[in-house]
C-alpha positions as CSV (number, residue, x, y, z in Angstrom):
1,M,-25.4,-16.7,-1.1
2,T,-29.0,-15.1,-0.6
3,D,-32.2,-16.5,-2.3
4,K,-32.5,-13.0,-4.0
5,K,-31.7,-12.9,-7.8
6,A,-31.4,-10.2,-10.5
7,H,-33.2,-10.6,-13.4
8,L,-31.6,-9.0,-16.5
9,T,-33.6,-8.1,-19.8
10,I,-31.8,-7.7,-23.0
11,D,-33.4,-6.4,-26.2
12,G,-33.5,-9.0,-28.8
13,I,-33.4,-12.0,-26.2
14,D,-37.2,-13.5,-25.3
15,S,-36.3,-14.7,-22.0
16,T,-34.8,-13.0,-18.8
17,I,-31.3,-14.0,-17.7
18,D,-31.3,-14.8,-13.9
19,L,-28.3,-13.5,-12.0
20,P,-27.4,-14.8,-8.5
21,I,-27.0,-12.1,-5.9
22,Y,-24.2,-12.9,-3.2
23,A,-24.3,-11.2,0.4
24,S,-21.5,-9.8,2.0
25,S,-21.1,-9.5,5.6
26,V,-21.1,-5.8,5.6
27,G,-21.0,-3.5,2.6
28,P,-22.8,-4.0,-0.9
29,D,-24.0,-7.2,-2.1
30,V,-22.8,-8.4,-5.4
31,I,-24.3,-9.6,-8.6
32,D,-23.0,-12.8,-10.4
33,V,-22.8,-12.2,-14.0
34,T,-20.7,-15.1,-14.9
35,S,-23.8,-16.7,-16.7
36,I,-24.2,-13.6,-19.3
37,T,-21.4,-15.0,-21.3
38,K,-23.6,-17.8,-22.4
39,N,-25.6,-15.2,-24.2
40,G,-22.9,-13.6,-26.0
41,F,-22.2,-10.6,-23.6
42,F,-19.5,-9.4,-21.4
43,T,-19.7,-6.5,-18.9
44,F,-18.1,-3.3,-19.5
45,D,-16.4,-1.7,-16.5
46,P,-13.3,0.6,-17.2
47,G,-10.9,0.4,-14.2
48,F,-13.1,-2.3,-12.5
49,M,-14.7,0.2,-10.5
50,S,-18.1,-1.6,-10.1
51,T,-16.7,-5.2,-10.5
52,A,-15.9,-7.6,-7.4
53,S,-13.0,-9.5,-8.9
54,C,-12.7,-12.0,-5.7
55,E,-14.3,-12.8,-2.4
56,S,-12.1,-11.6,0.6
57,K,-12.2,-11.9,4.3
58,I,-9.4,-9.3,4.9
59,T,-10.1,-5.7,4.6
60,F,-13.2,-3.8,4.4
61,I,-13.5,-0.1,3.4
62,D,-16.4,2.1,3.3
63,G,-15.2,5.5,1.9
64,D,-18.4,7.3,2.4
65,E,-18.3,6.7,6.3
66,G,-14.9,6.8,6.6
67,I,-14.3,3.3,7.8
68,L,-11.3,0.8,7.2
69,L,-11.4,-2.5,9.1
70,H,-8.6,-5.2,9.0
71,R,-10.2,-8.5,9.8
72,G,-13.1,-6.5,11.5
73,Y,-10.6,-4.3,13.8
74,P,-10.8,-0.4,13.1
75,I,-7.5,0.9,12.0
76,E,-7.5,3.6,14.4
77,Q,-7.5,1.1,17.0
78,L,-5.1,-1.0,15.6
79,A,-2.4,2.2,15.1
80,V,-2.9,3.1,18.8
81,S,-3.2,-0.3,20.7
82,S,-1.4,-2.8,18.3
83,D,2.0,-2.7,16.5
84,Y,3.2,-3.7,13.2
85,L,4.0,-7.1,13.5
86,E,0.9,-7.9,15.4
87,T,-1.1,-6.3,12.7
88,C,0.9,-8.6,10.1
89,Y,-0.1,-11.6,12.2
90,L,-3.9,-10.5,12.2
91,L,-3.8,-9.9,8.5
92,L,-2.2,-13.1,7.5
93,N,-4.3,-15.5,10.0
94,G,-7.4,-13.7,10.7
95,E,-7.1,-13.1,14.5
96,L,-5.0,-11.4,16.9
97,P,-2.1,-13.4,18.2
98,T,-1.8,-15.0,21.8
99,P,1.2,-13.7,23.6
100,D,2.9,-17.1,22.7
101,Q,1.8,-16.9,19.1
102,K,3.1,-13.0,19.1
103,A,6.5,-14.4,20.6
104,E,7.0,-17.0,18.2
105,F,5.9,-14.6,15.1
106,V,8.3,-12.0,16.2
107,A,11.2,-14.5,16.6
108,A,10.7,-16.0,13.3
109,I,10.7,-12.6,11.6
110,K,14.2,-11.7,13.4
111,A,15.4,-14.9,12.2
112,N,14.7,-14.3,8.7
113,A,15.9,-10.6,8.4
114,A,19.3,-11.4,6.8
115,V,19.5,-10.7,3.3
116,D,21.3,-13.4,0.8
117,Q,24.5,-11.9,-0.7
118,T,23.3,-12.2,-4.2
119,V,20.4,-10.1,-3.6
120,A,22.9,-7.4,-1.9
121,N,24.9,-7.5,-5.0
122,V,22.0,-7.0,-7.3
123,I,21.2,-3.9,-5.3
124,K,25.1,-2.8,-5.4
125,S,24.9,-3.4,-9.2
126,F,22.7,-0.3,-9.7
127,K,23.8,3.3,-10.4
128,R,23.3,5.3,-7.1
129,E,21.1,7.6,-9.1
130,A,18.9,4.9,-10.0
131,H,15.4,5.3,-8.4
132,P,14.9,3.6,-5.4
133,M,11.6,1.7,-6.4
134,A,13.5,0.3,-9.5
135,I,16.0,-1.1,-7.3
136,L,13.6,-2.2,-4.7
137,C,11.5,-4.0,-7.4
138,S,14.6,-5.9,-8.7
139,A,15.7,-6.9,-5.2
140,V,12.3,-8.4,-4.4
141,A,12.1,-10.0,-7.7
142,A,15.9,-11.5,-6.9
143,L,14.3,-13.2,-3.9
144,A,12.2,-15.6,-6.1
145,A,15.8,-16.5,-7.6
146,V,17.1,-17.3,-4.1
147,Y,14.3,-19.2,-2.8
148,N,12.3,-20.7,-5.7
149,D,13.4,-24.2,-5.3
150,E,12.4,-24.1,-1.6
151,I,8.6,-22.8,-2.5
152,D,5.8,-24.9,-2.9
153,I,2.6,-22.8,-2.9
154,T,0.3,-25.5,-2.3
155,K,1.9,-26.3,1.0
156,P,0.6,-24.2,4.2
157,E,3.8,-24.1,5.7
158,S,6.0,-23.3,2.7
159,R,3.6,-20.4,2.1
160,K,4.0,-19.3,5.9
161,Q,7.9,-19.2,5.7
162,T,7.7,-17.3,2.4
163,A,5.7,-14.8,4.5
164,Y,8.4,-14.7,7.3
165,R,11.1,-14.0,4.8
166,L,8.9,-11.2,2.9
167,I,8.2,-9.4,6.1
168,A,11.5,-9.6,7.8
169,Q,13.8,-8.7,4.7
170,M,11.8,-5.6,3.3
171,P,13.1,-3.2,5.9
172,T,16.8,-4.8,5.4
173,L,16.1,-4.3,1.5
174,S,14.6,-0.9,2.0
175,A,17.6,0.3,4.3
176,M,20.0,-1.2,1.7
177,V,18.5,0.8,-1.2
178,Y,18.8,4.0,0.8
179,R,22.4,3.3,1.9
180,H,23.6,2.3,-1.7
181,R,22.2,5.6,-3.1
182,K,24.1,7.4,-0.3
183,G,27.3,5.5,-0.9
184,L,27.2,4.1,2.6
185,D,28.1,0.5,3.6
186,F,25.1,-2.0,4.4
187,I,24.2,-2.5,8.1
188,A,23.3,-6.0,9.2
189,P,20.0,-6.5,11.2
190,D,19.8,-6.3,14.9
191,A,17.8,-9.1,16.8
192,S,17.7,-6.8,19.8
193,L,15.7,-4.1,18.3
194,D,12.1,-3.9,17.4
195,Y,10.8,-3.7,14.0
196,A,10.6,-0.4,13.2
197,E,13.6,0.3,15.5
198,N,15.7,-1.9,13.4
199,F,14.6,-0.5,10.0
200,L,15.7,3.2,11.4
201,H,18.9,1.4,12.6
202,M,19.6,-0.1,9.3
203,T,18.9,3.0,7.3
204,F,20.6,5.9,9.6
205,G,23.0,4.2,12.1
206,E,26.7,4.1,11.8
207,A,28.3,0.7,10.9
208,G,30.2,-0.7,14.2
209,K,28.3,1.7,16.4
210,A,25.7,0.6,19.1
211,P,22.0,1.5,18.0
212,N,20.7,4.8,18.9
213,V,16.9,5.0,17.9
214,S,14.3,7.4,19.3
215,K,11.6,5.6,20.5
216,T,9.4,8.3,19.4
217,I,10.4,8.2,15.9
218,A,10.4,4.5,15.9
219,Q,7.0,4.4,17.0
220,A,6.1,7.1,14.4
221,M,7.4,4.7,11.6
222,D,5.8,1.6,13.2
223,R,2.5,3.5,12.7
224,I,3.3,4.5,9.3
225,F,3.8,0.7,8.6
226,I,0.5,-0.1,10.2
227,L,-1.6,2.5,8.6
228,H,-0.3,1.3,4.9
229,A,-0.2,-2.3,5.6
230,D,-3.5,-2.9,3.5
231,H,-6.0,-1.1,1.7
232,E,-8.3,-3.8,0.2
233,Q,-8.5,-4.2,-3.6
234,N,-6.4,-1.3,-4.9
235,A,-4.3,-1.3,-8.0
236,S,-1.4,-2.7,-6.6
237,T,-3.1,-5.5,-4.5
238,S,-5.2,-6.6,-7.5
239,T,-1.9,-6.9,-9.4
240,V,-0.4,-9.3,-7.1
241,R,-3.7,-11.4,-7.2
242,L,-4.0,-11.1,-11.1
243,S,-0.1,-12.0,-11.3
244,G,-0.1,-14.6,-8.5
245,S,-3.2,-16.4,-10.4
246,S,-0.9,-18.0,-12.9
247,G,0.8,-19.8,-10.0
248,T,3.9,-17.6,-10.4
249,N,6.5,-17.3,-7.8
250,P,5.2,-15.2,-5.1
251,F,8.2,-12.8,-4.8
252,A,7.4,-12.2,-8.5
253,A,3.7,-11.3,-7.9
254,I,5.0,-8.8,-4.9
255,A,7.6,-7.4,-7.5
256,A,4.5,-6.9,-9.9
257,G,2.8,-5.1,-6.9
258,I,6.0,-2.9,-6.3
259,S,5.9,-1.8,-9.9
260,T,2.2,-0.7,-9.7
261,L,2.8,1.1,-6.3
262,W,5.8,3.1,-8.2
263,G,2.9,4.9,-10.3
264,P,2.3,8.5,-9.0
265,A,-1.5,7.9,-9.3
266,H,-1.1,5.2,-6.6
267,G,2.1,5.2,-4.4
268,G,3.5,8.5,-5.0
269,A,1.1,10.5,-3.0
270,N,2.9,11.6,0.2
271,E,5.8,12.5,-2.4
272,A,3.5,14.8,-4.1
273,V,2.7,16.5,-0.9
274,L,6.2,17.4,-0.4
275,E,6.6,18.4,-4.0
276,M,3.9,20.9,-3.4
277,L,4.9,22.1,-0.2
278,E,8.3,23.0,-2.1
279,E,6.4,24.5,-4.8
280,I,4.5,26.9,-2.6
281,G,7.9,27.9,-1.1
282,T,6.8,30.3,1.7
283,V,4.0,30.9,4.1
284,E,3.4,34.1,2.5
285,N,2.5,32.3,-0.7
286,I,-0.4,30.1,0.7
287,E,-3.3,32.2,0.3
288,A,-2.6,32.7,-3.4
289,C,-2.2,28.9,-3.9
290,V,-5.2,28.3,-2.1
291,A,-6.9,30.5,-4.3
292,R,-5.7,28.8,-7.4
293,A,-6.9,25.4,-5.7
294,K,-10.4,26.8,-5.7
295,D,-10.4,27.8,-9.2
296,K,-11.3,24.7,-11.1
297,T,-9.9,26.3,-14.2
298,S,-6.3,26.8,-12.7
299,G,-5.4,23.2,-13.1
300,F,-3.8,23.4,-9.6
301,R,-4.3,21.0,-6.8
302,L,-3.4,20.9,-3.3
303,M,-2.0,17.5,-2.6
304,G,-2.8,15.6,0.6
305,F,-6.2,16.7,0.9
306,G,-9.1,14.5,0.4
307,H,-9.1,10.9,-0.8
308,R,-10.1,9.0,-3.9
309,V,-11.9,6.2,-1.5
310,Y,-12.6,8.3,1.8
311,K,-15.4,10.8,0.8
312,N,-16.0,11.8,4.4
313,F,-12.8,11.5,6.2
314,D,-9.5,9.3,6.2
315,P,-9.8,7.4,9.4
316,R,-5.9,6.8,9.4
317,A,-5.3,10.4,9.2
318,K,-6.2,11.5,12.9
319,V,-3.8,9.2,14.3
320,M,-1.0,10.1,11.9
321,K,-1.7,13.9,12.8
322,Q,-1.1,13.0,16.6
323,T,2.0,11.3,15.6
324,C,3.0,13.9,13.3
325,D,2.8,16.5,16.3
326,E,4.8,14.2,18.6
327,V,7.5,13.8,15.9
328,L,7.8,17.5,15.4
329,G,8.1,18.1,19.2
330,E,10.5,15.5,19.7
331,L,13.0,16.8,16.7
332,G,12.1,20.7,17.7
333,L,11.2,21.5,14.1
334,G,8.2,23.4,14.9
335,N,9.9,26.6,13.1
336,S,10.9,24.5,10.0
337,P,9.9,26.8,6.9
338,L,8.5,23.8,4.9
339,L,6.5,22.3,7.9
340,A,5.2,26.0,8.6
341,I,3.4,25.8,5.3
342,A,2.1,22.4,6.1
343,K,0.8,23.5,9.1
344,R,-1.0,26.2,7.9
345,L,-2.4,24.4,5.0
346,E,-3.6,21.9,7.6
347,Q,-5.3,24.9,9.6
348,I,-6.9,26.3,6.5
349,A,-8.2,22.9,5.3
350,L,-9.8,22.2,8.8
351,E,-11.5,25.8,9.0
352,D,-12.2,27.1,5.3
353,P,-15.8,26.7,4.6
354,Y,-14.7,25.7,1.1
355,F,-12.6,22.7,2.1
356,I,-15.1,21.6,4.7
357,S,-18.0,21.9,2.3
358,K,-16.0,19.6,-0.1
359,K,-14.8,17.3,2.5
360,L,-11.1,18.0,1.6
361,Y,-9.5,17.0,5.1
362,P,-5.8,16.5,5.4
363,N,-5.6,12.6,4.4
364,V,-2.8,10.1,5.8
365,D,-0.3,11.0,2.8
366,F,-0.4,14.6,3.9
367,Y,0.9,13.6,7.4
368,S,3.0,10.8,6.7
369,G,4.7,12.8,4.0
370,I,5.6,15.5,6.8
371,I,6.7,13.1,9.3
372,M,9.2,11.4,6.8
373,K,10.6,14.6,5.7
374,A,11.1,15.6,9.5
375,I,13.1,12.4,10.1
376,E,14.9,13.1,7.0
377,I,14.0,10.2,4.7
378,P,14.5,11.5,0.9
379,T,11.3,12.3,-0.9
380,E,12.2,9.7,-3.6
381,M,12.3,7.1,-0.9
382,F,8.8,7.6,0.4
383,T,7.1,5.0,-1.8
384,V,9.7,2.3,-0.9
385,I,8.5,3.1,2.7
386,F,4.9,2.6,1.4
387,A,5.6,-0.8,-0.1
388,L,7.8,-1.8,3.0
389,G,4.5,-1.4,5.1
390,R,2.1,-2.8,2.2
391,A,4.2,-6.0,1.5
392,V,2.2,-8.0,4.3
393,G,-1.3,-6.9,2.7
394,W,-0.2,-7.9,-0.8
395,Y,1.3,-11.4,0.6
396,S,-2.2,-12.1,2.8
397,H,-4.2,-11.4,-0.3
398,W,-2.0,-13.6,-2.5
399,D,-2.1,-16.1,0.3
400,E,-5.8,-15.9,0.7
401,M,-6.4,-16.5,-3.3
402,V,-3.9,-19.6,-3.5
403,S,-5.2,-21.4,-0.5
404,T,-8.5,-21.5,-2.1
405,S,-9.9,-22.7,-5.5
406,Y,-9.0,-19.9,-8.0
407,K,-8.8,-19.2,-11.7
408,I,-6.2,-17.7,-13.8
409,G,-7.3,-14.1,-14.3
410,R,-8.4,-13.4,-17.7
411,P,-10.5,-9.9,-18.3
412,R,-12.4,-9.3,-21.4
413,Q,-12.4,-6.5,-23.6
414,L,-14.7,-4.1,-25.8
415,Y,-13.1,-4.7,-29.2
416,T,-13.5,-1.8,-31.4
417,G,-10.5,-2.4,-33.9
418,S,-10.8,-3.5,-37.6
419,V,-13.3,-6.5,-38.7
420,K,-11.5,-9.3,-40.3
421,R,-9.8,-8.2,-43.7
422,D,-7.7,-9.8,-46.3
423,Y,-3.9,-9.1,-46.8
424,P,-3.5,-7.4,-50.0
425,K,-2.1,-9.3,-52.8
426,K,1.1,-8.4,-54.4
């Protein structure tokens, strides 16, 4: 907290209201408006775009400068030099692990990767045509039933064990969702494999056969997980915090986050990229589509370019572009018609003055969508992969909240309905 204060003057009130200003370590300071309620006012901030609902030490974003830091470390450094489980440890604990801490953490994740049969039965109970996010949300919520009696959110060791279970079982659950929809038998986790390798084996492997996972593709999947691990106070993270503020089971709070992520305005961006590419159809149609995108009256948007948060460039995109090129080279898909459209769009976005002036650069969703299409992950599974990677971010924010003094969330409203009126006499 700084010595600075904001002074609010309101018509009809003789005195000014002093509002404390809290200093951030980096980024904008915040004005504490709590005391204005004593004077009969609330703030009005639709979408909470100008409101800090919490204090956090986990992730910092500066969208104007293209900065994304996890516990102070730039995302582009983590994506190249770290791996997903090390990034998980960092998000949860605030520091990178020592070699011994890393080994212990990885061992704990592998030891908790198997899913209880009752949860497997929940997944099997769905129609195969059911949306994978509906199945995943229900499966994670079912973990609350499996572990409810073992969780005490007031105890750090209990929260740590819950983190192990969540991180360990998200790949297993996600692979089970995929295989159920394909009518395939589930494949058990393999402790000899790395995190991303294990997910790919459980998803695409053959039951009873030894794992056969490309190192290039496994590294690409690991990077997708890292680049989606956390993104500050977005809609799904805020949902997890708000849900968790009631003291609910953490798996129930994570399921609420999955429900929020499911929305096309949040987690469906890379799915929208593939739908756009399919709509364009051929390279010959690109110029006409670009012209439509430049016409504000057309209503047509090129998905995967620019970002709501990043007004300069998406710091995750450069690493994802390199990874995308590596995967396409590994699979020999340079001549794929759909990917040819994507590469041409990428070229236009990086060279066309219109896109450059408006800073509509390809973002992480553009490249991750292409990668997942290339390795034959169905489009409707893209958001499941997003949820798998983001689970650790959600949990880190939930854990940060419940490990400190917190209040149950209770947003206010601007009421514009009817005033009090009497029910008509009969």
